[in-house]
N, C-alpha and C positions, 0 to 999 in steps of 0.2 A: 637790585635795580634792573639787571639784565632779564631776570625772570619776569619782572613786572612788564617790561617792554615786550617780551615774547607773548605774554598772556594778552596784552592789549592788541598786539598785531594779529593774534589768532582770532580774537573776537571780531576785529574789524574785517578780516578776510571772510569769516563766516557770514557776517551781516551782508557783505557785498554779494556773496554767492547765493544768498537766499532771495535776492531781489528778482523780480520778474524781468524779462527781456526789455520791456518798455521802460522799467525803472532804471535799468543799467545804462541804456542809451539815451541820455538826456543832454540837452544843450540849453544852458541857461534856464534850467527848470522845466523845459518843455519836453514831455514824454514822446518817444517815437511811437507812431500809431501801430496798433496791433495788426497782424496780417490775417486775412481769412484763409481757410483751408477748403478744399473741394473734395467731396467724397461721392463717387458715382452711386446714384440711387436706382436708376433704371435706364433702359434703352428701348426704343420702339423696334418692331420688326423692320427689316430692310425693304419697306414698301413706300417710304417717303422719297420718291424718285427725284433726285437732284434737289434736296431740301435746302432752301436758301434762307428763309426767315421764319421766325416764330413770334407769336404774340399771345399773351395770356388775357383771357376775357374774364375779369373778376365777377361780373354780373352773372354769367352762366357757368362759371367755374370750369372752363374748358380752355384748350390751347388750339390755336389755328396755325397751320404750317403751310407755307407757300412752296409748291413743287414745280420747278421749271420743266422737268420731264423732257429733257432734250438739250439742245444747244443753248447756252446762256442768253443769247440775244435773238434767237430765231423767231420768226413769225409763223409758227406752225400749228397753233391752236391746241397744243398738247398740254398746256399748263393747267394746274388745278390747285385748289386749297383743300387741305384735310382738316378734320376735327379729331383731336385726341384728348384723352382724359389725363388727370393729374397723376395717374398711376402708369402712364405710358401706353395704355391700351388704345388701339385705334377705334374710334367711335364711328367715323364715316370717312373713308379714304377719299372718295370723290364728292366732298361736300358741295363745292362750287367748281364747275368746269367752265369752259368757254374763254380761257385766257391762253396766252402763248408762253410767256416767260415771267411769271409772277415773282416778285422779289419782296422789297420792304413793305411792311404793313403797320397800320395804326388804327385805333378804335376811338370813335367819338359818338356819344349819344345813340348807341344801338346800330351804328353804321361801321362797317369795316372798309378801310381804304387800302387798296393794294396797287403797288406799282406794276405796270405791265408794259414794258418797253416805252411806247410813246404816250400811254394813257395812265391816268389814275382811275382804277375801277372802284366804284362805290357799290357796296353790297349791303343789303338789309339783312342783319344778323338773324332776326326772327324767322324770316322766310327762306333765307339762303339764296335769295335772288339778286342778280345784278340789276341795280337801279339805273346806273348811268356810267358812261365812260367820259372822262374829262381829258381832252387832248391838251398837252402841257407845253405849248409855245415852241414847237419845232424840234424839241429833243426827241431822240429815239431810244435813249438808254437811261430811263429812270432807275434809280438804285434804291436808296433807303428813304424811309418816311419817319417823320415825327409830327405830332399834332399839339398845338398850343391850347391853352385853357379856353380861348375864345373860339376854337374850332378851326383855326387856320391850319391847313395841311402844308407841311414843308417837305420837299423832296430834293435829293441830290441827283445830279445827272453825270453820267460817266462818259458822254460823248462830247458835250460842249462845256463841261466843267463849271456848272452853276449850282446854286440852290434856288429853286423856284417855289412859289407858293400858290395855293388854291384856297380862295375865300369865297364860299358860295359857288358862283360860276366864274369868278374873276381870277385870271392867271397872271402872275407877276414874277419878275426876276428879282430875287432878294439879294443875291451875291453872285458875282461873275468873276471870270479870270482866275479861278481857283486851281490849285495844283493837286488834282486828283481827289475831289470830294467823295466821301463814302458815308460812313455812319453819322447819323444826326440824333440829337436828343434834346428835347425841351425839358429841363429839370427845374420845375417851378417857373421862375421868370428868367432862368439862365439858359441860353442857347449854346449847345456844344456841338462841335464838328470834328470829325476825323479826316485828315488829309493823307492820302495814300503815299504820295511821293516823298514829302518831308517826314513822314512817319510821326505825325503829331496829333495831339488832342488839344483843342483850343476852345476858348469861349469867344462868342461873337456878340457885340452890342449891335442889335439889329437896327437901332436908330441911327447910329453914327458909322456903322460898318467896321468899327475897330475890332481887330482880332488880337487876342492875347493867348499865347501858347502856354499851356499849363503842364504838358508832359511831352517828352520826346522819346525816340528810340522804339516806337511801336511798329514792329514789322507787319506789313500788309494789314493795316487796321481796318476792321470791317464793321463791328457793332459795338455800341457803348451803352452801358446801363448804370444808373445811380444805385448805390447800396444804402443810402440814407445817412451816412456819417460824414459826408463831404468827399467820399472816395467813389471810384468808378471801376467797374469791370469792363475790360476792353478785349474783344476777340481779335486774333490775327488769323487771316483766312487759312493759312497752312496748317493750323491746329493749335494755336496759342491762346491761352487765357491769361491776361495780365491784370493785376490790380494796381490802379493808380491811386495812391494814398492822398489825403488832404493836403500834403506838402508838395504834391506833383511828382513824387518818386514812383518809379515803375518797378513792380515785383512780379516775376513770372510764377504763376500758380500751376499751370498745366501745359504740357507739350505733347500732342499726339501726332506730330508731323511724321515721325518715323513709321507710324502705322498707317500713314496716308489717310488719316481721318481729319478732315478740315473742321474749322470752327467759323461758321458764317455769321449771319445777323442774329445775335443772341437776344434773350429776354430774361429779366430777373423778377421772380415772384416774391416780393419782399415779405408778405404775410407768412409765407411758407419757407422762406430762406432757400429758394430753389432757383438754380441757374439752368436755363434751357438752352441747349446748343444744337443747332441744325448742322449736319455734317456734310452737306453738299453731295459730292459724288459717292460718298459712303452710304447715302440713302437712309439715314436714320435721324432721329432726334434723341439726344442724350441729356439726362437730367442729373445735376450734381447738387448735393446738399452743401450749403455754404455755412461753415462753422467759424466761430471767432474765439 
């Protein structure tokens, strides 16, 4: 009888040890989401001077990089947008000039929208020419951008703590009295927002203004990108990349803070499973392969 019990116990232990991590950590039959890994694929030359934001243009298969090239909120005319390839090679360093401190960017129907202190700069991608500067209702510190399916441009402000919108030529305040708004993301019909001071990622119902916190403990949250499974990659300015899983749990994937390499406003190229990270004062863009 003892031998039978020992044999059964051995088989049971072996079966448990062969399960995947997701199978081991179950609660009432629900598997723990698998975590992504990050593998450095390439880094640009250090010519991306104060690189703040990146955005992938899937139509032209290139990456745009906003370069502050000076003090983060200065009105000095030094800022520019670069164009780089998916291999990290610089195609055109000074693709669009004539800005001061360009930051968050978004693309809609062949136009690139770039936050530049008090203005959203609208650029024709084909010509690389600035079409218009949209002054955004008194703010002087526009930060991140996201664009809805209808073409509405949403921007966070770092001086008067709002989210403002641009629809055609109409400027509106969408949300106000926020506690340090930074990264924004329109994920389908879901609007997401990072708040710097409470260190949170939240969803916002734009009709009712109701905010629901989905993740906490995100130090210096800067950029947020969806990975397609209900989870999100979130950058922390000092050099952190966190994964927020579909359950709202936070998982640290990367920390380059000891090397003084920041992680500003990221982008995720889902078709290529590539995370793009602008490194701010480190003056590069770094690309990581995202594995599952």
